[in-house]
C-alpha positions as CSV (number, residue, x, y, z in Angstrom):
1,M,7.4,32.3,-2.1
2,D,8.9,31.0,-5.3
3,R,9.0,27.6,-6.1
4,I,10.8,25.6,-8.7
5,P,9.1,22.9,-10.1
6,F,10.3,19.0,-9.2
7,G,8.6,18.0,-12.5
8,V,6.0,15.4,-10.9
9,R,2.8,17.4,-11.6
10,Q,1.0,15.6,-8.7
11,L,3.4,16.5,-6.4
12,D,4.5,19.6,-7.9
13,T,0.7,20.3,-7.5
14,T,0.6,18.9,-3.4
15,I,3.4,21.0,-2.9
16,K,2.4,25.3,-3.8
17,G,4.5,24.1,-7.1
18,G,7.7,22.8,-5.9
19,A,10.7,23.3,-3.7
20,P,10.8,26.5,-2.4
21,R,14.2,28.2,-3.7
22,G,17.0,27.8,-2.8
23,S,16.6,24.4,-1.2
24,V,19.3,21.5,-1.1
25,V,16.5,17.9,-1.6
26,L,18.3,14.6,-0.1
27,V,16.4,12.5,-3.2
28,S,17.6,9.1,-1.0
29,G,15.8,5.2,-1.3
30,E,16.8,1.9,-2.1
31,S,18.0,0.1,-4.8
32,G,14.8,0.1,-7.9
33,A,12.4,2.1,-5.9
34,G,12.8,5.1,-7.7
35,S,14.8,7.3,-6.6
36,R,16.8,7.6,-9.7
37,E,13.9,7.7,-12.0
38,F,12.5,10.9,-9.9
39,M,16.0,12.1,-10.5
40,Y,15.7,11.8,-13.9
41,T,12.1,12.7,-14.2
42,S,13.2,15.9,-13.0
43,A,15.9,17.5,-15.2
44,L,14.5,15.8,-18.5
45,I,11.0,17.7,-17.8
46,N,12.1,20.8,-16.1
47,G,14.8,20.5,-19.7
48,L,11.6,20.9,-21.2
49,A,10.9,22.9,-19.8
50,A,14.0,25.4,-20.7
51,G,14.2,24.1,-23.9
52,D,12.1,24.4,-27.0
53,S,9.7,21.9,-26.5
54,D,7.1,24.0,-25.0
55,E,4.1,21.5,-26.7
56,L,5.7,18.4,-25.3
57,Y,6.1,19.8,-22.0
58,D,2.7,20.6,-22.4
59,L,1.8,17.5,-22.3
60,Y,3.7,15.6,-20.1
61,Y,3.3,17.5,-17.6
62,G,0.4,20.2,-18.4
63,S,0.3,24.2,-16.4
64,P,2.5,25.4,-13.5
65,T,0.9,26.7,-10.8
66,A,1.0,30.1,-10.0
67,D,3.8,30.3,-7.9
68,A,6.3,27.7,-9.7
69,V,9.3,29.2,-11.7
70,D,11.2,27.4,-14.3
71,P,14.4,27.2,-13.6
72,D,17.3,29.8,-15.7
73,G,18.9,25.9,-17.1
74,V,19.3,22.7,-16.0
75,H,22.7,21.2,-14.7
76,Y,23.9,17.4,-14.6
77,I,27.0,15.7,-12.7
78,S,28.0,13.3,-12.6
79,F,31.1,11.5,-11.2
80,T,31.1,8.1,-12.7
81,A,28.9,8.2,-15.4
82,S,29.1,10.0,-19.7
83,K,26.2,12.0,-21.1
84,E,26.1,9.1,-23.5
85,D,26.1,6.6,-20.6
86,L,23.4,8.6,-18.6
87,V,20.7,9.2,-21.9
88,D,20.7,5.4,-22.5
89,E,19.7,5.1,-19.3
90,M,17.5,7.5,-18.9
91,R,15.4,5.7,-22.3
92,L,15.4,2.3,-19.8
93,A,13.0,4.4,-17.6
94,M,11.0,7.5,-20.4
95,D,10.0,7.3,-23.8
96,D,12.3,8.0,-25.8
97,E,10.8,11.4,-27.1
98,I,11.3,13.5,-23.4
99,V,14.3,12.3,-23.5
100,D,15.4,13.5,-26.7
101,N,14.1,16.6,-26.3
102,G,14.3,17.3,-22.9
103,A,18.3,16.4,-22.6
104,D,19.2,18.5,-25.7
105,A,18.8,21.2,-23.2
106,I,20.4,18.9,-20.2
107,Q,24.5,20.7,-19.4
108,F,25.9,17.6,-18.4
109,H,29.4,17.2,-16.4
110,E,31.9,15.0,-16.7
111,L,33.7,14.7,-13.0
112,T,34.4,10.8,-14.2
113,E,38.9,11.6,-14.8
114,R,38.8,13.3,-11.0
115,Y,36.5,10.5,-9.7
116,F,39.3,7.2,-10.8
117,H,42.0,9.3,-11.4
118,V,43.4,7.6,-7.4
119,S,42.1,4.8,-8.3
120,P,43.4,1.6,-9.9
121,V,40.8,1.6,-11.9
122,P,42.7,1.7,-15.7
123,R,42.4,4.7,-17.2
124,D,40.9,3.8,-20.5
125,W,37.9,2.7,-18.7
126,Y,36.9,6.4,-18.3
127,A,39.0,7.8,-20.7
128,D,39.2,8.4,-24.4
129,A,42.4,10.5,-25.0
130,T,46.4,8.1,-24.6
131,E,48.0,9.6,-20.8
132,S,51.7,11.7,-22.3
133,I,54.1,12.9,-19.2
134,T,52.4,16.1,-19.1
135,D,49.4,15.1,-18.7
136,L,50.7,12.9,-15.7
137,R,52.1,15.1,-14.5
138,K,48.5,17.0,-14.6
139,R,47.5,14.9,-12.7
140,H,48.9,14.9,-9.4
141,E,48.4,18.9,-9.0
142,R,45.0,19.2,-10.6
143,Q,42.0,20.3,-8.8
144,G,40.6,17.9,-5.5
145,L,37.1,16.3,-6.4
146,L,35.9,17.6,-3.8
147,E,37.3,21.4,-4.8
148,A,35.8,21.0,-8.1
149,L,32.8,19.9,-7.6
150,G,32.6,23.0,-5.1
151,S,34.5,25.2,-8.1
152,K,31.7,23.3,-10.7
153,L,28.4,24.3,-8.4
154,S,29.6,27.5,-7.9
155,E,29.5,28.3,-11.9
156,I,26.3,26.5,-12.5
157,A,24.3,26.1,-9.3
158,P,22.6,30.2,-9.1
159,N,19.2,30.0,-10.8
160,N,19.4,26.7,-11.6
161,L,18.4,23.4,-11.4
162,V,21.2,21.6,-11.1
163,V,21.4,17.4,-10.3
164,I,24.7,15.5,-8.4
165,D,24.1,12.0,-8.8
166,S,25.4,10.9,-6.3
167,L,26.2,11.3,-2.7
168,S,27.0,7.2,-2.7
169,D,30.1,7.1,-5.3
170,L,31.7,9.5,-2.8
171,V,30.8,7.9,0.4
172,G,32.6,4.9,-1.8
173,A,35.3,6.8,-2.2
174,I,36.1,7.2,1.9
175,G,39.6,6.7,2.2
176,D,43.4,8.6,2.7
177,D,41.9,11.3,0.7
178,M,38.2,11.7,1.3
179,E,37.3,11.6,5.3
180,W,32.9,11.0,6.2
181,S,33.5,14.9,7.7
182,D,34.7,16.1,4.0
183,I,31.0,15.1,2.5
184,S,29.2,16.0,5.8
185,Y,30.8,19.5,5.2
186,L,29.9,19.8,1.4
187,V,26.5,19.1,2.4
188,Q,26.2,21.7,5.0
189,G,28.3,24.3,2.9
190,L,25.6,23.1,0.0
191,T,22.5,24.3,2.2
192,K,24.4,27.5,3.0
193,A,25.5,28.2,-0.3
194,A,22.3,27.5,-1.7
195,N,20.2,30.5,0.3
196,H,21.9,32.7,-1.8
197,W,22.3,30.9,-5.6
198,N,18.2,30.7,-5.9
199,G,17.8,27.6,-8.0
200,L,17.2,23.9,-7.2
201,I,19.9,21.3,-6.0
202,L,18.7,17.4,-5.7
203,V,21.3,15.3,-4.0
204,H,21.4,11.9,-4.4
205,L,21.7,8.9,-2.5
206,N,21.2,5.1,-1.9
207,H,21.0,5.3,1.8
208,E,21.6,1.2,1.7
209,T,25.3,2.4,1.3
210,V,25.5,5.3,5.0
211,S,24.5,4.6,8.5
212,S,22.2,5.4,10.5
213,T,23.5,7.9,12.2
214,R,25.6,9.6,8.7
215,Y,21.8,9.9,7.2
216,A,20.1,11.1,10.2
217,Q,23.6,13.7,9.9
218,L,22.4,14.6,5.8
219,T,19.0,14.7,6.9
220,D,20.1,17.5,9.1
221,A,21.8,19.1,6.4
222,T,19.9,19.5,3.9
223,T,16.3,21.5,3.4
224,G,14.3,18.4,2.1
225,A,15.2,14.7,2.3
226,M,13.0,12.2,0.6
227,R,13.0,9.0,0.6
228,F,12.0,6.7,-2.2
229,E,10.6,2.8,-0.6
230,W,9.5,-0.6,-1.4
231,E,6.4,-1.8,1.0
232,S,5.7,-5.0,0.5
233,G,1.4,-6.1,0.8
234,G,0.6,-9.8,0.3
235,S,2.5,-10.8,-3.3
236,T,2.4,-7.0,-4.3
237,R,5.2,-4.9,-3.6
238,A,4.8,-1.5,-4.0
239,R,7.2,1.6,-4.4
240,T,5.6,4.7,-1.9
241,L,8.2,8.2,-1.4
242,V,7.3,9.9,2.0
243,V,9.1,13.5,2.8
244,S,10.7,12.7,6.1
245,Q,11.5,16.3,6.0
246,F,11.9,19.2,4.0
247,R,11.5,23.4,5.4
248,G,8.7,24.7,3.4
249,V,7.0,22.1,2.1
250,L,5.6,19.3,4.9
251,S,3.2,21.5,6.6
252,Q,1.7,21.4,3.6
253,I,2.1,18.3,2.7
254,E,0.6,17.6,6.5
255,D,-2.3,19.6,6.2
256,E,-3.2,17.8,3.4
257,N,-3.0,14.9,6.0
258,I,-0.7,12.8,3.8
259,V,1.4,9.9,5.1
260,R,2.9,8.6,2.2
261,F,2.6,8.8,-2.0
262,E,2.2,5.7,-4.1
263,T,4.4,5.4,-6.5
264,E,4.5,4.3,-10.0
265,I,7.3,4.6,-13.3
266,G,5.5,4.4,-17.3
267,D,6.6,6.1,-20.2
268,S,6.7,10.3,-18.8
269,G,8.6,8.8,-15.8
270,F,8.1,9.7,-12.6
271,D,5.0,9.8,-11.1
272,I,2.6,9.5,-8.3
273,S,-0.6,7.1,-8.8
274,D,-2.2,7.6,-5.5
275,V,-1.5,9.5,-1.5
276,R,-2.8,8.0,1.8
277,K,-4.6,9.8,4.3
278,I,-5.0,10.1,7.5
279,R,-8.5,9.0,7.8
């Protein structure tokens, strides 16, 4: 089975190369526990592979396993941030050399205008151009946010790595124009369509923004769910990763008797520092 690398070497090696093609993975976690850094690392390392940075890819990642197949391209969708904002934030988590070269190969897609246009947020906070009468009319004629997202995914997802940042933004937009059922249907439909797209889709979520019931619904609707948590022991805190479910992957982790990955964030981004096994 062909697999698309996550871009985290030890994790990919453990699961025979990465995620099976056609996977939708829920990347969720507590604030600061590493889910966002994992997302940045995956996009940038795969960006190095997709671009003209073979030496940097070999340096920071190494050789992929036999079953690993690089995505054709890397796409990053954001509802609230521009490319410049995201690249600046990536620099806080990773070495400039990785960010400069990896980001060049990533195609960023901003849905900020569709996200904010029905909100009371002043337009000049999220859009550069001065609004005209024509613009005002178009604001009422344009696609809805979820419809625009669906159209964009149909266009860019086949054979590619796509990062969606973030479901938490959609949860925050629930109101007159969007209900929880709309988000749930979106994720279920995304998982069904991804089977034919043969790529890898990472969907980010701060799981503190949803109830345990809704989190379980999202977990059931996706191919895999990776949960990033803070764990305290004595006077220290550690970032950890638990793969709670993942069709075609979890069995391999269980075969290794791994119950939890201990993680760290360094100059090369998110990494696995140790694994806890059943003794």
